[in-house]
Residue frames relative to the residue before (quaternion, step in Angstrom):
aa qw qx qy qz dx dy dz
M 1.0000 0.0000 0.0000 0.0000 0.00 0.00 0.00
A 0.1772 0.8263 -0.5012 0.1861 3.49 1.09 0.99
V 0.2079 -0.7273 0.6336 0.1626 3.55 -1.23 0.44
V 0.1635 -0.7807 0.5964 0.0901 3.74 -0.79 0.82
T 0.0802 -0.7726 0.6228 0.0936 3.58 -0.77 0.77
I 0.1950 -0.7851 0.5864 0.0408 3.50 -0.94 0.93
S 0.0035 -0.7349 0.6781 0.0072 3.59 -0.85 1.08
R 0.0370 -0.8312 0.5484 -0.0834 3.57 -0.64 1.22
E 0.4130 -0.6480 0.5871 0.2545 3.49 -1.17 0.70
L 0.5365 -0.5676 0.5009 0.3730 3.54 -1.16 0.49
G 0.7402 0.2970 -0.2214 0.5612 3.70 -0.81 0.96
S 0.6257 0.5354 -0.3872 0.4147 3.70 0.98 0.23
C 0.4408 -0.7360 0.3841 0.3412 3.42 1.27 -0.06
G 0.1592 0.8469 -0.4909 0.1280 3.49 1.21 0.62
D 0.6897 0.5005 -0.3046 0.4255 3.56 0.93 -0.82
Q 0.5913 0.5191 -0.3312 0.5208 3.55 1.10 -0.74
V 0.6857 0.4562 -0.3352 0.4576 3.71 0.69 -0.71
A 0.5997 0.5533 -0.3419 0.4662 3.60 1.04 -0.83
E 0.6910 0.4570 -0.3141 0.4637 3.67 0.86 -0.95
L 0.6157 0.5525 -0.3601 0.4313 3.65 1.04 -0.58
L 0.6423 0.5773 -0.2775 0.4209 3.36 1.15 -0.95
C 0.6823 0.4720 -0.2904 0.4768 3.44 1.07 -1.00
E 0.6263 0.5482 -0.3595 0.4218 3.56 1.11 -0.46
Q 0.7121 0.4970 -0.1893 0.4584 3.49 1.12 -1.09
L 0.7832 0.3492 -0.1615 0.4885 3.45 1.11 -0.69
G 0.4188 -0.7506 0.4245 0.2845 3.31 1.33 -0.46
Y 0.3855 0.7405 -0.3948 0.3837 3.37 1.59 0.54
C 0.4142 -0.6896 0.5416 0.2440 3.45 -1.32 0.38
R 0.3952 -0.7198 0.5337 0.2021 3.65 -0.85 0.91
V 0.0251 -0.8036 0.5944 0.0172 3.49 -0.91 0.85
D 0.2031 0.7450 -0.6069 0.1882 3.56 -0.49 1.22
K 0.7808 0.2937 -0.1434 0.5324 3.61 0.21 -1.24
D 0.6161 0.5733 -0.3298 0.4277 3.47 1.05 -0.90
M 0.6673 0.4909 -0.3024 0.4715 3.51 0.98 -0.76
L 0.5418 0.5564 -0.4245 0.4656 3.56 1.05 -0.41
L 0.7059 0.5029 -0.2924 0.4041 3.47 0.65 -1.02
H 0.6426 0.4867 -0.3333 0.4890 3.65 1.11 -0.84
I 0.6117 0.5315 -0.3723 0.4525 3.69 0.93 -0.87
A 0.6409 0.5136 -0.3118 0.4778 3.69 0.88 -0.81
Q 0.6718 0.4847 -0.3148 0.4632 3.55 0.74 -0.82
E 0.6935 0.4675 -0.3114 0.4512 3.54 0.86 -0.88
A 0.6772 0.4823 -0.3027 0.4660 3.56 1.01 -0.64
G 0.4178 -0.7288 0.4534 0.2978 3.50 1.14 -0.39
V 0.6143 0.4694 -0.3664 0.5177 3.52 1.19 0.75
D 0.5972 -0.5839 0.4009 0.3764 3.46 -1.32 0.26
T 0.7204 -0.4964 0.3017 0.3789 3.49 -1.32 0.33
E 0.6236 0.5567 -0.3043 0.4568 3.60 1.18 -0.68
T 0.6009 0.5429 -0.3654 0.4590 3.53 1.17 -0.57
I 0.6390 0.5215 -0.3237 0.4637 3.48 1.02 -0.77
L 0.6187 0.5268 -0.3226 0.4854 3.61 0.87 -0.89
E 0.6521 0.5255 -0.3166 0.4453 3.63 0.85 -0.89
K 0.6194 0.5637 -0.2977 0.4583 3.47 1.06 -1.03
E 0.7059 0.4641 -0.2481 0.4740 3.51 0.80 -1.13
R 0.6578 0.5152 -0.3308 0.4387 3.63 0.87 -0.84
D 0.6837 0.4951 -0.2982 0.4455 3.49 0.97 -0.76
V 0.6265 0.5250 -0.3477 0.4593 3.53 1.16 -0.49
T 0.6542 0.5078 -0.3134 0.4647 3.57 1.02 -0.95
Q 0.6711 0.5346 -0.2811 0.4299 3.60 0.99 -0.56
R 0.7798 0.2097 -0.1015 0.5811 3.60 1.18 -0.33
A 0.5486 -0.6515 0.4379 0.2878 3.54 -1.11 0.89
R 0.8067 0.0775 -0.0243 0.5854 3.61 1.01 -0.73
L 0.1586 -0.7910 0.5897 0.0375 3.51 -1.05 0.81
V 0.1610 -0.7753 0.5995 0.1169 3.61 -0.87 0.86
S 0.4796 -0.6775 0.4084 0.3797 3.67 -0.64 1.00
G 0.5888 0.5874 -0.4098 0.3747 3.67 0.85 -0.64
E 0.6337 0.5229 -0.3213 0.4709 3.62 1.06 -0.82
M 0.6282 0.5330 -0.3204 0.4676 3.58 1.06 -0.84
T 0.6113 0.5298 -0.3496 0.4727 3.58 0.96 -0.91
S 0.7056 0.4908 -0.2664 0.4362 3.56 0.73 -1.08
L 0.6090 0.5324 -0.3276 0.4882 3.54 1.03 -0.63
Y 0.7967 0.3449 -0.2183 0.4457 3.57 0.43 -1.06
R 0.5445 0.5458 -0.4702 0.4296 3.58 1.03 -0.20
K 0.5690 0.5595 -0.4261 0.4262 3.73 0.99 0.01
Q 0.7489 0.3063 -0.1568 0.5664 3.52 1.35 -0.44
A 0.0509 -0.8791 0.4729 0.0318 3.44 0.94 1.14
S 0.5745 0.6350 -0.3705 0.3598 3.63 1.05 -0.66
A 0.6739 0.5063 -0.3120 0.4384 3.40 1.08 -0.57
F 0.7289 0.3575 -0.2377 0.5333 3.72 1.21 -0.14
E 0.1752 0.7791 -0.5905 0.1166 3.55 0.73 0.84
K 0.7013 0.4447 -0.2967 0.4716 3.63 0.86 -0.60
K 0.8462 0.0697 0.0164 0.5281 3.53 0.90 -0.77
G 0.5434 -0.6187 0.4094 0.3928 3.66 -0.95 0.19
A 0.7988 -0.3164 0.1513 0.4888 3.52 -1.10 -0.36
L 0.4328 -0.7054 0.5010 0.2532 3.49 -0.94 0.87
D 0.1875 -0.8284 0.5246 0.0574 3.43 -0.14 1.46
D 0.7302 -0.4387 0.2915 0.4352 3.50 -1.25 -0.05
Q 0.6268 0.5903 -0.2482 0.4439 3.35 1.14 -1.27
T 0.7120 0.4820 -0.2350 0.4533 3.62 0.86 -0.93
Y 0.6237 0.5506 -0.2701 0.4847 3.48 1.19 -0.79
E 0.7007 0.4519 -0.2446 0.4950 3.48 0.80 -1.12
Q 0.6415 0.5126 -0.3188 0.4734 3.67 0.97 -0.59
V 0.6980 0.4290 -0.3092 0.4829 3.68 0.71 -0.87
V 0.6062 0.5551 -0.3487 0.4502 3.70 1.01 -0.64
R 0.6848 0.4700 -0.2769 0.4832 3.53 0.95 -0.97
D 0.6655 0.4820 -0.3133 0.4760 3.66 0.94 -0.96
T 0.6324 0.5302 -0.3412 0.4500 3.68 0.91 -0.66
M 0.7224 0.4617 -0.2492 0.4504 3.38 0.72 -1.16
E 0.6365 0.4654 -0.3567 0.5011 3.68 0.91 -0.63
R 0.5764 0.5466 -0.4258 0.4334 3.70 0.91 -0.61
F 0.6601 0.5066 -0.3077 0.4614 3.58 0.76 -1.07
A 0.6493 0.5874 -0.2766 0.3960 3.53 0.89 -0.95
H 0.6223 0.5679 -0.2638 0.4698 3.41 1.14 -1.25
E 0.6303 0.5548 -0.2949 0.4560 3.53 0.99 -1.01
G 0.2079 -0.8125 0.4862 0.2453 3.44 0.98 -1.10
N 0.7419 0.4162 -0.2688 0.4519 3.60 -1.35 -0.13
V 0.5247 0.6611 -0.3650 0.3930 3.55 1.03 0.69
I 0.1997 -0.7235 0.6364 0.1781 3.68 -1.06 0.49
I 0.0831 -0.8099 0.5800 0.0256 3.65 -0.44 1.17
V 0.1563 -0.8361 0.5255 0.0186 3.43 -0.49 1.31
G 0.8376 0.1237 -0.0901 0.5244 3.64 -0.66 1.03
R 0.7591 0.4532 -0.3101 0.3497 3.42 -1.54 -0.32
G 0.6290 -0.5802 0.3406 0.3895 3.59 1.14 0.74
G 0.1069 0.8165 -0.5502 0.1384 3.68 0.95 0.67
Q 0.7089 0.5169 -0.2607 0.4029 3.49 0.88 -1.16
M 0.6333 0.5335 -0.2566 0.4984 3.39 1.51 -0.45
V 0.6616 0.5501 -0.2401 0.4496 3.46 0.98 -1.05
L 0.8005 0.2390 -0.0757 0.5444 3.45 0.87 -1.22
S 0.1481 0.8320 -0.5098 0.1612 3.65 1.24 0.64
G 0.7777 0.3865 -0.2123 0.4481 3.69 0.92 -0.69
W 0.4724 0.6889 -0.4121 0.3639 3.59 1.42 -0.21
S 0.3670 -0.7295 0.5370 0.2117 3.70 -0.70 1.03
T 0.6309 0.5063 -0.3154 0.4962 3.69 1.18 -0.28
A 0.6546 0.5581 -0.3396 0.3803 3.60 1.00 -0.29
L 0.1351 -0.7414 0.6561 0.0394 3.48 -1.28 0.74
H 0.1638 -0.8096 0.5635 0.0118 3.38 -0.50 1.48
V 0.0075 -0.7928 0.6081 -0.0396 3.50 -0.88 1.07
R 0.1562 -0.7445 0.6433 0.0866 3.37 -1.25 0.82
L 0.0948 -0.7777 0.6168 0.0756 3.52 -0.86 0.94
Y 0.0515 0.7688 -0.6299 0.0982 3.46 -1.06 1.07
A 0.0974 -0.7473 0.6552 0.0529 3.50 -1.56 0.10
P 0.6135 -0.5632 0.3768 0.4054 3.55 -1.29 0.51
P 0.7049 -0.5082 0.3323 0.3666 3.59 -1.13 0.75
E 0.7021 0.4583 -0.2886 0.4623 3.58 0.88 -0.93
V 0.6283 0.5265 -0.3198 0.4751 3.57 1.03 -0.55
R 0.6572 0.5130 -0.2899 0.4700 3.46 1.06 -0.74
V 0.6326 0.5374 -0.2925 0.4749 3.53 1.06 -0.85
Q 0.6802 0.4928 -0.2798 0.4650 3.51 0.90 -0.95
R 0.6069 0.5726 -0.3207 0.4481 3.58 1.02 -0.79
L 0.7418 0.4573 -0.2081 0.4442 3.34 0.82 -1.27
M 0.6020 0.5521 -0.3543 0.4552 3.57 1.21 -0.53
E 0.6340 0.5625 -0.2727 0.4554 3.46 1.19 -0.98
R 0.7658 0.4195 -0.1980 0.4454 3.49 0.78 -1.29
E 0.7709 0.3428 -0.1807 0.5055 3.66 1.10 -0.56
H 0.3148 -0.7558 0.4768 0.3199 3.49 1.48 -0.16
L 0.3356 0.7506 -0.5032 0.2662 3.59 0.62 1.07
L 0.5039 -0.5831 0.5261 0.3594 3.52 -1.23 0.23
Q 0.6840 -0.5262 0.3019 0.4052 3.61 -1.13 0.68
A 0.6666 0.5121 -0.2945 0.4546 3.55 0.90 -0.93
E 0.6522 0.4805 -0.3561 0.4657 3.63 0.90 -0.74
A 0.5934 0.5615 -0.3580 0.4523 3.66 1.04 -0.85
E 0.7008 0.5230 -0.2572 0.4113 3.48 0.72 -1.16
Q 0.6790 0.4511 -0.2955 0.4982 3.51 1.14 -0.75
R 0.6142 0.5437 -0.3584 0.4457 3.59 0.88 -0.65
I 0.6770 0.4786 -0.2994 0.4722 3.66 1.00 -0.88
A 0.6565 0.4769 -0.3473 0.4700 3.56 0.92 -0.79
Q 0.6682 0.5040 -0.3263 0.4393 3.62 0.88 -0.62
S 0.6184 0.5356 -0.3203 0.4776 3.50 1.11 -0.74
D 0.6501 0.5262 -0.3043 0.4559 3.64 0.97 -0.85
E 0.7188 0.4719 -0.2843 0.4240 3.40 0.92 -0.93
Q 0.5855 0.5529 -0.3362 0.4884 3.54 1.25 -0.55
K 0.6571 0.5094 -0.2941 0.4715 3.59 0.98 -0.79
R 0.6445 0.5180 -0.2907 0.4814 3.45 1.10 -0.85
Q 0.6722 0.4882 -0.2785 0.4820 3.61 0.92 -0.85
Y 0.6607 0.5291 -0.3188 0.4264 3.56 0.83 -0.74
I 0.6944 0.4643 -0.2504 0.4894 3.56 1.03 -0.91
R 0.5909 0.5312 -0.3636 0.4863 3.55 1.19 -0.60
H 0.7067 0.5314 -0.2908 0.3655 3.47 0.58 -1.06
W 0.7697 0.3724 -0.1547 0.4949 3.49 0.76 -1.31
H 0.8048 0.2988 -0.1346 0.4948 3.69 1.06 -0.55
N 0.6789 -0.5548 0.3227 0.3566 3.63 0.65 1.13
N 0.7012 -0.4896 0.2838 0.4337 3.63 0.77 0.93
A 0.2668 0.7692 -0.5335 0.2290 3.62 1.14 0.48
D 0.3507 -0.7263 0.5568 0.1989 3.54 -1.27 0.57
W 0.4247 -0.7701 0.3987 0.2600 3.56 -0.13 1.38
R 0.6742 0.5092 -0.2927 0.4477 3.61 1.14 -0.63
N 0.4470 0.7336 -0.4145 0.3004 3.55 1.27 -0.29
S 0.4386 -0.7196 0.4766 0.2502 3.73 -0.47 1.12
K 0.6485 0.5660 -0.3677 0.3518 3.57 0.85 -0.57
Y 0.6346 0.5200 -0.3318 0.4656 3.52 1.30 -0.13
Y 0.6951 0.4181 -0.2362 0.5350 3.65 1.31 -0.04
H 0.3529 -0.6718 0.5966 0.2611 3.58 -1.32 0.54
L 0.7909 0.1756 -0.0869 0.5797 3.56 1.17 -0.53
A 0.0250 0.7672 -0.6409 0.0017 3.62 -0.83 0.80
I 0.1040 -0.8646 0.4900 -0.0384 3.58 -0.41 1.41
D 0.2699 -0.6832 0.6456 0.2090 3.75 -0.76 0.68
T 0.1890 -0.8099 0.5419 0.1214 3.53 -0.51 1.16
A 0.5127 0.5616 -0.4639 0.4544 3.56 1.32 0.15
R 0.6905 0.5017 -0.3316 0.4020 3.69 0.87 -0.61
F 0.7785 0.2686 -0.1655 0.5425 3.65 1.08 -0.48
S 0.5959 -0.5082 0.4877 0.3857 3.47 -1.35 0.16
L 0.5406 -0.6087 0.4257 0.3949 3.66 -0.90 0.49
D 0.5557 0.5934 -0.3593 0.4583 3.65 1.11 -0.60
T 0.6693 0.4945 -0.2577 0.4910 3.59 1.03 -1.00
V 0.6214 0.5505 -0.3094 0.4638 3.51 0.96 -0.97
A 0.6659 0.5261 -0.2672 0.4564 3.68 0.92 -1.01
Q 0.6596 0.5574 -0.2655 0.4287 3.44 1.17 -1.06
M 0.5958 0.5630 -0.3218 0.4738 3.52 1.23 -0.85
I 0.7305 0.4562 -0.2593 0.4370 3.48 0.84 -1.05
V 0.5815 0.6055 -0.3050 0.4496 3.45 1.31 -0.72
L 0.6331 0.5328 -0.2762 0.4889 3.58 0.97 -1.02
A 0.7379 0.4193 -0.2918 0.4411 3.55 0.73 -1.06
A 0.6181 0.5187 -0.3627 0.4662 3.59 1.04 -0.62
Q 0.6518 0.5138 -0.3184 0.4580 3.63 0.84 -0.69
D 0.6265 0.5460 -0.2936 0.4724 3.54 1.13 -0.76
I 0.6238 0.5045 -0.3307 0.4970 3.66 1.04 -0.79
D 0.6444 0.5258 -0.3233 0.4514 3.70 0.97 -0.83
Q 0.7455 0.4292 -0.2677 0.4340 3.44 0.88 -0.99
T 0.6368 0.5156 -0.3510 0.4531 3.68 1.07 -0.44
R 0.6533 0.5432 -0.3513 0.3933 3.65 1.07 -0.29
C-alpha cells in the first residue's frame, strides 16, 4: 500500500514516468483529480484553486488579507465560501493528500507531496530532473518551440515550483535532496529504467511493512 510522490522539472519526462509507474504497479495517478477534491473540500470551484496557486507562484510572500481583497472582486467564484485564505488552502491540500495516501497504491504528482507526506513510512519521494540543455531540447521537440521560448518556459516553471514550495513549506528548497528518497537524472537512463528503479523501491517499502 505504498504511495509514491513525484516532483518533476519541466522537460524531465515526469508525466511519462508517472504513466509507466501506473501501468507497472497498478497504481492510480493523482494530479488533476486531486485539484477537484481540493476544490470540493474548500467549497469553491476549480478555477479558484488554480488562481490561488498562480498567485502564490508569482510572488515570494502572500498575505491573506491581500488574497481576500483580490477575490472579493470576483465574488461569483465564492458563492459557497468566502475568500480562500492561506490556512484553508493549506489544510484542504493536506487533508486531500493524506486521504489518498491512506488508501495507498497511488502516484501523487506535484503540489508538494514530498513535503506534506514527509513523515509517512509508506511514502516514497522521488525527484525527476535533467540537465538544462536536455530539458530545452525535449520541450522544443514536444511543443514545437524555438529555443528561446523553451528556455523561457522552463525558467518560468522552475520559478513557480520554487515559490510554491517556499510559500507553503517554510522557505524550503524544492531541489534539496533531503526531501527525497530517490533523485534520478532522466537524461542518464531510459524511461523504462527510471520507472523500474522506482518500482523496485516502492515494492521494497511494501515488503518491509
